[in-house]
N, CA and C of each residue as an Amber inpcrd file, in Angstrom:
protein
   249
  -0.4290000   6.1820000  15.1110000  -1.3290000   5.3020000  15.2500000
  -1.0350000   4.1600000  16.7080000  -1.9990000   4.6340000  17.6260000
  -1.6140000   3.6520000  18.6020000  -2.3400000   1.8180000  18.6240000
  -2.3310000   1.3020000  19.4440000  -2.2430000   0.0630000  19.5510000
  -4.0710000  -0.3270000  19.0980000  -4.9200000   0.2870000  19.3600000
  -6.3160000   0.5540000  19.0930000  -6.4560000   0.7660000  17.8510000
  -6.2540000   1.9070000  17.2590000  -6.4900000   2.2250000  16.2230000
  -5.8060000   1.3900000  15.0190000  -4.4310000   0.7790000  15.3880000
  -3.8310000  -0.1930000  14.4840000  -5.1540000  -1.3930000  14.2870000
  -5.4110000  -1.8000000  15.4420000  -6.3230000  -3.0190000  15.5720000
  -7.3720000  -2.7970000  14.7980000  -8.1650000  -1.5740000  14.8140000
  -9.3280000  -1.0950000  14.4890000  -8.6550000  -1.1670000  12.6650000
  -8.1530000  -0.9220000  12.2570000  -7.7500000  -0.6740000  11.1360000
  -7.1150000  -2.0400000  10.1380000  -6.9680000  -2.7150000  10.9560000
  -6.5660000  -4.3470000  10.6200000  -7.8890000  -4.9690000  10.0120000
  -8.6870000  -4.7800000  10.9820000  -9.9840000  -5.3460000  10.7440000
 -10.8620000  -4.5730000   9.5910000 -10.6390000  -3.5060000   9.6530000
 -11.1130000  -2.6730000   8.3820000 -10.5060000  -3.3670000   6.8580000
  -9.2370000  -3.5860000   6.9490000  -8.1770000  -3.8900000   6.0080000
  -8.8690000  -5.3370000   5.7260000  -9.0610000  -5.8980000   6.8360000
  -9.2930000  -7.0660000   6.1880000 -10.8960000  -7.7930000   5.6970000
 -11.8630000  -6.9260000   5.7910000 -12.7310000  -6.7600000   5.4200000
 -12.7450000  -6.4860000   4.1310000 -12.0850000  -4.9580000   3.5770000
 -11.9710000  -4.9120000   2.5450000 -10.9930000  -5.8020000   1.7110000
 -10.2080000  -6.6020000   1.9480000  -9.5700000  -7.4690000   1.2260000
 -10.2800000  -8.7710000   0.9370000 -11.1220000  -8.7850000   1.6110000
 -12.3480000 -10.1810000   1.4340000 -13.0060000  -9.9470000   0.4000000
 -13.2850000  -8.3150000   0.1220000 -14.1250000  -8.0220000  -1.0870000
 -13.3810000  -8.1550000  -2.2990000 -11.9610000  -7.8780000  -2.5600000
 -11.3270000  -7.8940000  -3.7300000 -11.0280000  -9.2990000  -4.1500000
 -10.4450000  -9.5790000  -5.0890000 -10.0250000 -10.5850000  -5.6640000
  -8.4010000 -10.8530000  -6.3350000  -8.1220000 -12.0080000  -6.0830000
  -6.7760000 -12.1710000  -6.4640000  -5.8060000 -12.7690000  -5.1980000
  -4.7310000 -12.6870000  -5.3170000  -3.9920000 -12.8060000  -3.8150000
  -3.7480000 -12.4430000  -3.1810000  -3.8470000 -13.2360000  -1.7880000
  -4.4910000 -12.5290000  -0.3620000  -3.3460000 -11.4120000   0.0130000
  -2.1290000 -11.4550000  -0.1760000  -1.5510000 -10.7530000   0.1470000
  -1.4480000  -9.5490000  -0.5690000  -1.4570000  -9.3320000  -1.5630000
  -1.5750000  -8.0370000  -2.4720000  -3.0600000  -7.7120000  -2.5210000
  -4.2180000  -8.3310000  -1.9580000  -5.3440000  -7.7250000  -1.5670000
  -5.1390000  -6.6900000  -0.0680000  -4.5900000  -7.4470000   0.8370000
  -4.4150000  -7.0570000   2.4310000  -3.5730000  -5.5900000   1.9380000
  -2.4230000  -5.7650000   0.9790000  -1.4350000  -4.8210000   1.0180000
  -2.2530000  -3.5980000   0.5260000  -3.0220000  -4.0020000  -0.5150000
  -3.7160000  -2.7080000  -1.1930000  -5.0270000  -2.3120000   0.2150000
  -5.2840000  -3.2250000   0.6440000  -6.3170000  -2.8030000   1.7990000
  -5.9280000  -1.8070000   2.8890000  -4.5980000  -2.4300000   3.1580000
  -4.0860000  -1.4950000   4.2730000  -3.4240000  -0.3860000   3.7500000
  -2.8960000  -0.1020000   2.5450000  -2.3250000   0.9910000   2.1460000
  -3.4650000   2.1060000   1.9170000  -4.6380000   1.8110000   1.6100000
  -5.7150000   2.0040000   1.3250000  -6.0460000   3.5580000   2.6570000
  -6.1800000   2.5120000   3.7050000  -6.4170000   2.4730000   4.8990000
  -5.6010000   3.2360000   5.5530000  -4.0460000   3.5630000   5.5710000
  -3.3300000   4.4620000   6.1440000  -3.2260000   5.5190000   5.2920000
  -3.2410000   5.6890000   3.8720000  -3.8170000   7.1620000   3.5700000
  -4.5450000   7.8090000   3.7530000  -6.1250000   7.0850000   4.0360000
  -7.1510000   7.5840000   4.7290000  -6.9880000   8.2640000   6.1080000
  -6.4670000   7.3990000   6.9080000  -5.7640000   7.9990000   8.2410000
  -5.1430000   9.3220000   8.2860000  -4.1780000   9.4640000   7.0920000
  -3.5650000  10.4040000   7.0190000  -4.0470000  11.7790000   6.5330000
  -5.3360000  11.4410000   5.8700000  -6.0440000  12.7070000   5.2750000
  -6.8480000  12.7730000   6.2490000  -7.0790000  12.2100000   7.1990000
  -7.9270000  13.1560000   7.9000000  -7.3840000  13.9200000   9.0280000
  -5.6770000  13.8570000   9.1360000  -5.0810000  14.6480000  10.0760000
  -4.7040000  16.2330000  10.0420000  -4.7420000  17.0870000  10.5360000
  -4.8110000  18.4570000   9.9500000  -3.1410000  18.4620000   8.8920000
  -3.2980000  19.3370000   8.3230000  -2.2570000  19.5730000   7.4820000
  -0.9960000  20.0860000   8.1590000   0.2340000  19.3760000   7.7880000
   1.0930000  19.4850000   8.2740000   2.3830000  19.1280000   7.1280000
   3.8170000  19.6830000   7.5830000   4.6590000  18.7970000   6.5710000
   5.2440000  17.8800000   6.7690000   4.9860000  17.0350000   7.9130000
   5.2150000  15.7570000   7.9630000   3.9160000  14.9380000   7.0940000
   2.8020000  15.1880000   7.6290000   1.6300000  14.5900000   7.1120000
   1.7650000  14.5200000   5.7470000   1.7730000  15.5970000   4.8750000
   2.4010000  15.7970000   3.2400000   3.2410000  14.7560000   3.0270000
   4.4760000  14.9020000   3.6090000   5.6650000  13.9290000   3.6410000
   5.0520000  12.4940000   3.6000000   4.3890000  11.9920000   4.3730000
   4.3860000  10.7390000   4.4490000   2.7260000  10.3920000   3.2600000
   2.0300000  11.4970000   3.0750000   1.2020000  11.1300000   1.9250000
   1.9220000  10.7540000   0.7790000   3.0070000  11.7080000   0.3250000
   3.9100000  11.6850000  -0.7080000   4.5600000  10.1110000  -0.8560000
   4.9950000   9.7590000   0.1080000   5.6620000   8.7490000   0.4670000
   5.0090000   7.4800000   0.0560000   3.4740000   7.8890000   0.5470000
   2.5590000   6.6890000  -0.1550000   2.0320000   6.7930000  -1.4500000
   2.4810000   7.6630000  -2.3610000   2.2440000   8.1350000  -3.5740000
   0.8080000   8.3710000  -3.7980000   0.6270000   9.1430000  -2.7030000
  -0.5860000  10.4280000  -3.2170000  -0.1020000  11.2050000  -3.9740000
  -1.3370000  11.6490000  -4.8660000  -1.0300000  12.7030000  -5.7990000
  -0.9940000  13.8730000  -5.2630000  -0.4210000  14.8630000  -5.7060000
  -0.4730000  16.2730000  -5.3500000  -1.6810000  16.7520000  -5.3000000
  -2.7600000  16.6280000  -6.4830000  -3.7600000  16.8990000  -6.9620000
  -4.6920000  16.1730000  -5.7680000  -4.5340000  15.1790000  -5.4330000
  -5.5570000  14.4360000  -4.4630000  -5.4000000  15.3460000  -2.7890000
  -4.0760000  15.4980000  -2.4510000  -3.6560000  16.3920000  -1.3340000
  -4.4850000  17.4190000  -1.5750000  -4.2890000  18.2470000  -2.5720000
  -4.6830000  19.7120000  -2.4570000  -6.4460000  19.8470000  -2.5710000
  -7.1530000  18.7580000  -3.1160000  -8.3650000  18.5720000  -3.1030000
  -8.8820000  18.3270000  -1.4910000  -7.8100000  17.5820000  -0.9670000
  -8.4400000  17.1400000   0.4300000  -8.2120000  18.1870000   1.4130000
  -7.3030000  19.0670000   1.4190000  -7.1050000  20.2120000   2.0890000
  -7.4750000  21.1190000   1.4080000  -8.0870000  21.6320000   0.2630000
  -8.5140000  22.9020000  -0.2820000  -7.3950000  23.8260000  -0.2740000
  -6.1880000  22.8520000  -0.5320000  -5.0270000  24.0250000  -1.0070000
  -4.4110000  24.3920000  -2.6140000  -3.5720000  24.8460000  -2.8910000
  -3.2300000  24.7590000  -4.3330000  -1.9060000  23.9950000  -4.1070000
  -1.2320000  23.6240000  -5.3310000  -0.3050000  22.9830000  -5.5080000
   0.9100000  23.8640000  -4.8370000   0.8050000  25.4240000  -5.1750000
   2.2900000  25.9720000  -4.8260000   1.8820000  26.2470000  -3.1940000
   0.6590000  26.0360000  -2.5820000   0.4700000  26.5180000  -1.2330000
   1.3480000  24.8550000  -0.4450000   1.2220000  23.9120000  -1.1240000
   1.5590000  22.6180000  -0.7640000   2.9270000  22.6340000  -0.6830000
   3.5870000  23.0900000  -2.2080000   5.1880000  23.2270000  -1.9100000
   5.7120000  24.0060000  -1.2180000   4.9160000  24.9870000  -0.6570000
   5.5430000  26.0020000  -0.0310000   5.5890000  25.4040000   1.4170000
   4.6650000  24.7180000   1.6650000   4.6350000  24.1080000   3.2340000
   5.7910000  22.8300000   3.3300000   6.0230000  22.2030000   2.3480000
   7.0480000  21.4070000   2.4890000   8.0790000  22.2460000   2.0780000
   8.6630000  23.0730000   1.8870000   9.8060000  23.8550000   1.5060000
  10.1810000  24.7000000   3.0120000   8.8790000  25.5770000   3.0110000
   9.1120000  26.3480000   3.9950000   8.3820000  26.3350000   5.1970000
   7.7170000  25.4290000   5.3360000   6.7750000  25.0680000   6.3630000
   5.9390000  26.4580000   7.1610000   5.7100000  27.0310000   6.0830000
   5.3320000  28.7040000   6.3140000   3.6310000  29.1330000   6.0270000
   3.1700000  27.7220000   6.3610000   1.5970000  28.2730000   5.7730000
   0.9110000  28.0810000   7.1310000
């Protein structure tokens, strides 16, 4: 992400956090995390993107639905980088 993308993401995160209830820091953390996941889901499939999504606790099911790949294909991409 470059500076402008990050700035736009923060504006969206603040908007989302204002709609939620509870502690402000927790709301911002959740909102920004969801925007980062959304950003990575828009990227083309690659080993790095899948690893980042898994680090953000995105399930294999959600990744496979987004990229229209089976779990075996995703595992093969991570281990062999051959899709």
